[in-house]
GUFI-363988 format. One record per residue (C-alpha): x, y, z negated. Coordinates in steps of 0.001 Angstrom, whole numbers, plus 500000, padded with zeros to 6 digits. Each point is the difference from the previous one (the first is absolute). Layout:
N
R     c1     c2     c3
R      X      Y      Z
...
//
This chain:
438
R     c1     c2     c3
R 632755 568718 415073
R 503431 499859 501704
R 500583 498762 503516
R 500688 496319 500462
R 503728 499305 499761
R 501700 499160 503258
R 500506 496350 500796
R 503521 498765 499298
R 501259 496494 500556
R 501563 497852 497336
R 503787 500002 499540
R 501848 498316 502803
R 497476 500916 502698
R 500533 502802 502538
R 498941 503503 498981
R 497614 500203 502918
R 497810 496873 499972
R 498449 500964 503341
R 503345 499306 501690
R 500634 496785 498097
R 502005 497474 502008
R 498626 496466 499705
R 503351 498371 500730
R 500058 498545 496496
R 497234 497660 501170
R 502014 499043 503069
R 503221 498973 498309
R 500667 496912 502119
R 498732 501702 503148
R 502286 502968 499390
R 502985 497671 499632
R 499011 498284 503218
R 499809 503418 501641
R 503638 500558 499081
R 500914 496737 501751
R 498055 501063 503082
R 502777 502499 500767
R 502133 497023 500971
R 497587 498726 502652
R 500938 500297 503679
R 498305 502827 501948
R 497556 497582 501624
R 498347 496916 498545
R 499114 497379 502633
R 496344 499114 500423
R 500616 496453 498758
R 501500 501374 496789
R 497111 502437 499643
R 497703 496985 500073
R 502066 498088 497446
R 498651 499945 496475
R 503486 500160 498417
R 501315 503001 501942
R 501098 502977 497827
R 497311 502230 501497
R 497346 497358 499374
R 501063 499513 496376
R 500059 503739 499386
R 496557 500526 501534
R 498494 497057 498136
R 501203 501345 496659
R 498730 503517 500715
R 496572 498635 500950
R 499815 497885 496845
R 500944 502982 497827
R 497384 502177 501709
R 497320 497420 499243
R 501210 499640 496412
R 499820 503767 499476
R 496439 500102 501323
R 500809 502096 503078
R 497304 500411 502629
R 502341 501133 502789
R 503679 499669 500809
R 501682 502611 502248
R 503256 499378 501921
R 501092 503404 501320
R 502999 500593 502299
R 501737 503373 500175
R 503114 501188 501795
R 502446 499445 497150
R 498072 497963 497448
R 497312 497377 499557
R 497265 500146 497385
R 497625 497447 498465
R 496975 501350 498140
R 497075 498363 498195
R 496481 501229 499418
R 499074 499076 496439
R 496716 501130 498417
R 499459 502312 502968
R 503368 501780 499613
R 502864 499589 502485
R 503319 499380 498204
R 503580 499547 501145
R 501244 496444 499460
R 503482 499674 501500
R 502285 501165 502814
R 501530 497118 501973
R 502802 500760 502469
R 498696 501704 503113
R 501731 497474 502270
R 497416 497334 499116
R 496981 501941 501269
R 499767 498245 503381
R 500832 496582 498568
R 497440 500336 497238
R 497347 501164 502475
R 500758 497006 502220
R 499698 497599 497077
R 496615 501429 498967
R 498727 499892 503593
R 501065 496373 500405
R 498239 499043 496763
R 496787 501760 501056
R 500116 498661 503584
R 500500 503377 501658
R 501948 500726 503181
R 503566 500392 498761
R 501062 501782 503207
R 497196 502590 499986
R 501259 503076 498152
R 498174 502734 501922
R 496425 499267 498887
R 498316 499427 496631
R 499187 496384 499167
R 497817 498332 497380
R 500442 496541 498555
R 499437 497810 496965
R 501981 497492 497993
R 499687 497970 496813
R 502452 500154 497111
R 500196 497030 497652
R 500532 501259 496454
R 500083 496591 498338
R 498381 496585 500325
R 496584 501425 499125
R 499975 503531 501421
R 500223 501263 503571
R 499574 503672 500901
R 498988 501236 503437
R 501843 503001 501435
R 498908 502351 502779
R 502844 501507 502016
R 499941 503256 501965
R 502960 501262 502039
R 500438 503561 501230
R 502757 501234 502353
R 501599 503082 498419
R 502905 502236 500955
R 502582 497823 498226
R 498509 496536 500337
R 496923 498010 499147
R 498222 500896 496790
R 498186 496994 498559
R 497193 500039 497452
R 498926 496745 498385
R 496600 499940 498302
R 499828 497409 497220
R 496565 498390 500124
R 499606 498585 496529
R 496774 498024 500076
R 500017 499544 496226
R 499889 503753 499352
R 497479 500615 502765
R 497607 497362 498686
R 499895 500927 496320
R 496242 500232 499537
R 497831 502978 499141
R 500674 499750 496258
R 503706 500775 500560
R 499503 503101 502170
R 499253 502560 497286
R 496247 500408 500454
R 498204 501324 496936
R 497228 497635 498806
R 497182 502200 501351
R 501745 500390 503369
R 500673 496284 500260
R 496339 499274 499283
R 498932 502408 502772
R 502384 498357 502453
R 498899 496470 499123
R 496370 501033 500414
R 500787 501443 503442
R 501753 496904 501354
R 497042 497902 498866
R 497864 501749 502647
R 499203 497751 502980
R 500553 502864 502441
R 501185 503589 500142
R 503374 501740 500029
R 502589 500447 497254
R 502752 502535 500657
R 503327 500346 498186
R 501683 503360 500597
R 503378 501515 499301
R 503306 500859 501663
R 502446 497469 501390
R 501597 498006 497205
R 497173 500461 497503
R 499169 496294 499768
R 496862 499957 502144
R 500788 496655 501638
R 500724 498390 496634
R 496586 501120 498746
R 498276 498642 503103
R 501709 496635 499624
R 499006 499872 496338
R 496381 500349 501141
R 500460 497363 502700
R 501439 497553 497475
R 496725 500201 498072
R 497971 499493 503176
R 502168 497202 501397
R 497817 496925 499520
R 499228 497007 502248
R 496565 501403 500817
R 501278 503418 501118
R 501500 500754 503426
R 502537 502822 499580
R 501730 501663 502969
R 502699 502659 499660
R 501812 502199 502510
R 503092 502024 499105
R 502969 501658 501638
R 501672 497680 499221
R 498668 497303 497665
R 502675 499871 497318
R 498839 497391 497509
R 498586 496653 501056
R 497058 498783 497908
R 498667 496436 500346
R 496316 499902 500871
R 499960 503412 501710
R 500101 500528 503783
R 502663 502671 500508
R 500758 501864 503219
R 502776 502483 500757
R 499378 502679 502608
R 502188 499917 503093
R 499776 503279 501879
R 502283 498785 502788
R 497562 497183 500743
R 496961 502276 499679
R 498965 498444 496689
R 499059 503076 497981
R 497769 500373 496939
R 496845 500632 502020
R 500565 496961 502229
R 500581 497715 497023
R 496944 501355 498172
R 497788 499259 502998
R 501400 496462 500104
R 499399 499568 496267
R 496295 500669 500457
R 499824 496894 502221
R 501797 497885 497366
R 497109 499737 497508
R 501784 502025 497273
R 498714 500659 496502
R 502791 502390 499005
R 502153 502176 502262
R 503109 501794 498786
R 501333 502738 502268
R 503476 501237 499113
R 499220 503613 500873
R 497274 502071 501634
R 502038 502278 502231
R 497754 501040 502903
R 496309 500656 500773
R 499509 496773 501983
R 501292 497821 497171
R 497949 501945 497457
R 496839 499573 502067
R 500444 496235 500397
R 500816 499570 496303
R 496914 501973 498936
R 497773 497960 502313
R 501492 496766 498638
R 499204 501162 496465
R 496397 500654 501064
R 499498 496602 501621
R 500530 497659 497079
R 503767 500133 499446
R 502050 501235 497062
R 502734 502232 501440
R 503078 501093 498049
R 502397 502595 501368
R 502231 502982 499223
R 500147 503686 500830
R 502683 502617 499441
R 498179 502568 497840
R 501091 501720 496795
R 496951 498938 497961
R 496779 497996 500222
R 497550 502774 501020
R 502259 501012 502901
R 499531 496551 501567
R 496411 500885 500879
R 500967 503223 501754
R 502807 498179 501828
R 497466 497599 501509
R 497729 502913 500898
R 502934 501665 501764
R 500506 496771 501975
R 496505 500409 501388
R 498200 497454 497813
R 496398 501085 499387
R 499127 500950 496438
R 497130 497511 499841
R 502335 497153 501000
R 502487 500998 497297
R 497299 500235 497342
R 498572 496631 501001
R 503346 498186 500196
R 502432 501206 497346
R 499665 498096 496735
R 503050 501374 498188
R 503119 502103 500551
R 503074 499533 497804
R 502852 502515 500158
R 503275 499007 498403
R 503622 500818 499307
R 502940 498021 498647
R 501876 501691 497156
R 503351 498843 498739
R 499580 498223 496680
R 502060 501317 497091
R 502569 497548 498689
R 498710 498829 496600
R 503566 499529 498744
R 501168 503598 500371
R 497017 502338 500477
R 500244 503067 497787
R 497321 502283 498484
R 499697 503263 501935
R 499090 503342 498463
R 497716 501618 502567
R 498429 503432 499353
R 496289 499966 499205
R 499217 502300 502918
R 501937 497802 502431
R 497852 497029 499006
R 496837 502050 500507
R 501260 501170 503389
R 500702 496380 500956
R 496354 499109 499438
R 499724 498750 496425
R 496965 501294 498123
R 500253 501808 496675
R 498172 497091 498379
R 502562 497521 501333
R 502840 502055 498550
R 498423 499705 496552
R 500334 496214 500128
R 503024 497999 498848
R 502171 499063 502966
R 503476 500734 501339
R 501469 501110 503327
R 503159 498096 500911
R 502832 500772 502393
R 502557 497778 501769
R 503518 499639 498647
R 501937 497190 501650
R 501676 496867 498683
R 501725 496857 501236
R 496639 498266 500428
R 498452 502633 502285
R 502746 502411 501149
R 497789 503068 500542
R 497428 499717 497225
R 497367 498244 502089
R 499433 496292 500540
R 497247 498816 502344
R 496901 501922 501016
R 496433 500361 498780
R 496949 500928 502053
R 497401 502597 499141
R 496708 500238 501836
R 496924 502080 500752
R 497302 497383 500624
R 496867 501608 501445
R 496910 497972 500930
R 497686 501748 502440
R 496945 500497 497817
R 496611 501004 501377
R 500685 503588 498943
R 503320 499978 501870
R 498330 498489 503058
R 497498 502877 500019
R 502875 502490 499883
R 501608 498290 503005
R 496710 499989 501929
R 499520 503711 499281
R 503436 500872 501364
R 501680 500535 496634
R 503735 500640 499774
R 502682 498004 498208
R 499726 502517 497154
R 496270 499315 499698
R 500697 496266 499862
R 502743 500525 497393
R 497650 502034 497801
R 497382 497252 500185
R 502626 497394 499112
R 500954 502067 496944
R 496358 500131 498929
R 499943 496203 500214
R 503029 499726 497723
R 502539 499120 502677
R 503348 501651 499174
R 502106 501788 502576
R 503196 498352 501169
R 501995 502472 497871
R 497930 499106 496925
R 500570 496301 500664
R 503748 500625 500110
R 499934 502061 496812
R 498361 497051 498279
R 503127 497968 500785
R 502057 502813 498441
R 497906 499794 496834
R 500575 496251 499940
R 503766 500563 500135
R 500345 498105 503272
R 501389 502791 502184
R 501268 503561 499726
R 498059 503209 500459
R 502415 501108 502732
R 499326 496821 501965
R 496218 500471 499983
R 500213 503697 500876
R 502278 499239 502947
R 497716 497261 501328
R 496758 501984 499705
R 501201 503383 501209
R 497619 501288 502675
//
């Protein structure tokens, strides 16, 4: 079977889709950028505060376009002779437009005024927040981070879209069996549920989906994050403040005096936090948290390496769910891919699977998606800690031993879970291989 043909965009698009410029989506903003050349070298503070100033209009349009395109982050990057605006869409950072470099200080000042930061402080990083009104019904919260660089302040704006963060478990890509395991776990009155994966793999979204199901008048839910990004009515949310001495461990200790039923900890990052969280799970609380491990079995060994006793892990952990976010193939332009039989076997498909009727697809690129992908889909390795797995932990078993037991119980590996999305035509083989490479 021949190799899969190389991806080529449709007529009218650049030959290299990876370097695609998104200026077509910023038509009005690009025109406004041309007019910005005519601005005086300095914009007074009063004008920076004015809603009708050229800088303000330009920034407002760029922010609206970023939200419309589904960007998660917006980067304003100053260099010696040029200025660059980039967007992170579906996990990929893309160039958007290049405003004149002379606006870099004025634009930074405008953003800092909007987010209530010190406009005069350019030597130290600052963090702030602001709200952007999209229309009469929708308001989006933005988190602002400034960083002093060699040629000016780089600013990154995180778009905190509550609607996408609170989509519910059914929309997150869980297979029916995995969703059933997760729902069974969060029905436990106590114990610990861990969601693992690298940064940007959707762990927080999964935790909030669980909290939405638990959020009832008779349940006291407390969360601590760094920082809390999405406000949820009915949940007591705390952001850590290291400068004030309010770290994860301190907040967790305070939670235990607040009569909680459910505790959500944004991340277990040190032995003290892990120890308190484990003890909370053993004393009548349901604890949800995250770890940075490459798969579910590795979460157990990570806790062991933090100094948590094996018997405490076995008695506390109810379920571990590892996950990744794969870019979803655009349904309008995806193309069948001819992949050699041996390459599919090497990827992890079984010979029996290759006898079945299904098709591998590859990205192409069209006006609707640009690069062949549109949105993202999660794939998961959902592993309850069965009695057999608990015995392995108590006997000092390794992550490999735990993985072998999970396989015997019919729990697929993370790679196998991703390949299932390939079989379903939802993502590409290359995407899954890249995300699950050891």
